[in-house]
C-alpha positions, 0 to 999 in steps of 0.5 A, a space after each residue: 705430812 697427810 695429804 689432806 688435813 682437815 682444812 684441806 678441800 680440792 674443789 675441782 674433780 680433775 685434780 683428785 688422780 693428780 693429788 693421788 700422783 703427788 702423795 704417792 711421788 709419781 711423775 706428772 704426764 702432759 695430760 696432768 700438767 695441763 689440767 693443773 694449768 686449767 684449774 681454777 682450784 688455785 689453793 688446791 694447786 698450791 697446797 700440793 706444790 707446797 707440800 712437794 716443797 716442804 718435802 724437799 726443803 722444809 721451811 728452809 728458803 734461799 736467797 743470795 747477795 748478787 749483782 747484775 751487770 749488762 755490759 751492753 744493751 746493743 743488739 743484733 736481734 729485733 725480738 718483738 718480746 724486748 724492751 731492752 736491745 737496741 740498734 748501735 745508733 738508737 737512743 738510749 744505746 750503749 756498750 761498756 768499755 771493759 774497764 767501765 764494766 770493771 767499775 761498775 761491778 766494783 760500784 755494787 760490790 762489797 765482801 758480802 756479794 757472792 754472785 755476779 749475774 752477767 747478761 746482755 745484748 748481741 753486739 754487731 761489732 764486739 769480738 768473742 775475746 771482748 767476752 772472755 776478758 770480760 769474764 777473765 778480767 772480773 775473775 782476777 778483780 774478785 776472786 771470791 765472786 761466782 760469775 754466773 753469766 751469758 744466756 744460751 742465746 748469747 753463747 750460740 752468737 758467740 760461736 757464730 762470730 768466732 766460728 768455734 764450736 759451742 763446746 769451744 766457747 764455753 771451754 774458753 769462758 770457762 778457763 777465764 773463770 765462768 762458773 755456770 750459766 743464766 736460764 734466760 732466752 729459753 722463752 717458749 719452746 713450742 716453734 710456732 709461738 716462738 717464731 712469733 715472739 722471738 724469731 731473731 733467737 735460736 730454737 729450742 733444739 740449739 737453746 737445749 744443746 748450749 745447756 747440754 754442753 755446759 752441763 757436760 763441762 761441769 757447769 751448772 746452769 738455771 732455766 726459764 719459761 716466759 709466760 703470759 703473752 700468746 702461748 697456750 697451757 700445752 705450750 707451757 706443759 711442753 716447755 717443762 716437760 722438755 726441760 725436764 727430759 734434759 735434767 733427767 739426762 744431765 742432772 746440770 739444772 739448779 733452778 727453775 725461774 717463771 718469768 712473767 711477761 711484761 708487755 709495756 715498751 715491746 712491739 709484742 705488746 703493741 701488736 695485741 692488746 695485753 694485759 699483765 698477768 694476774 696474781 693468780 696466774 704468777 702464783 699458779 706457774 710456780 705451783 705447776 712448775 713445782 709439780 711438774 719440775 720433779 727433778 728440779 731441785 729449785 724453784 724461784 719466784 722471782 721478786 722482780 718479775 712478779 712483785 716483792 709481795 707476790 713472790 712472797 706469796 709464792 714462797 707457800 706456793 712452791 717456791 723455794 728461792 727469791 733471788 737475791 740482792 740484784 742492785 740494779 736490773 735493767 731488761 725487766 724494768 726497760 719492758 715496764 716493771 715497776 719493781 724496785 731496782 734491788 732490795 736489800 739483804 734484810 728486805 730479803 730476810 724480812 719477807 722470808 720470815 714475815 711468810 713463817 719460813 727460815 732464810 738461808 743465804 746461799 752461794 750460786 751453787 746453793 751452798 750456805 753462806 756464814 756471814 760476819 759484818 764484813 764478809 761472808 763465808 760459803 760452807 763447802 760440802 
């Protein structure tokens, strides 16, 4: 594939040296990343990202059949960006007993489901054993389902309440059946911005250390970045390059997911007048990530955050994954997301096919899934 077909034109001269690097498979720099974010030549940025995506995956576009489980929204933190967490006595606070969590998993489960995605609040009273028993109970009841559970923020909190190291916490959860960890809680790594939006959370160093430890134990993970609040272009590039640096060392990240900030119902949204990110912003976030994160296998257009329509277009701007069926998402909907709580498998397939791409159902580790009318079989190897 040539760099510039007849109908491709770069309007922004700052993109020319970047285009040459992309064509030569050269790694982009911090300065390149800032130039990409500041460019208004979205079609050129998108074309470059799609070129990289095609070299990696061709027309293949991934999705999975998954189910989100949020066992509690009670949280000791008071992050200004969050609309999900509640104090224990607050209206709307809930905590699932283990049997309730197992029932909830079963309500959204069929033999087609290949992943449970489990994240929640930092509960002040639940012991670490609750989370170990949750994972073990789900593994026993749903042995074919991959358990992607807990963010680095949660793992660090379990370390605090149990007085175990990050490694010991992850080893206990892995022994119980944990398959991988979630990339949430990264938000933005820049210290000053992070203090402003989520000063109750662990810092960038601790977040990265949890993921490093997980990778050393053979657990894969995803990575995220929250954008569209008070961060700068430099903050975004710094965040992506720190992720790229860890991936160079561990190769444990499977996917990067840009997460757009939803200001409604958050304290951060009340402090300053925010307008939600535009489709232009969302597509650029996908494209720049694909160009900078040259060692990440996959870039996800998370339809829950950016709407199915924008996520569909993002498949032509560098993304190769739409996430999954979800069934019932709470965290971003509490923050004002107006997207559906879930999509069906046929709806995801339609979105991909109408973008002119090939749908590939995957499991959490991106192994292809072969489906029969009543079951799913993962192709290993």
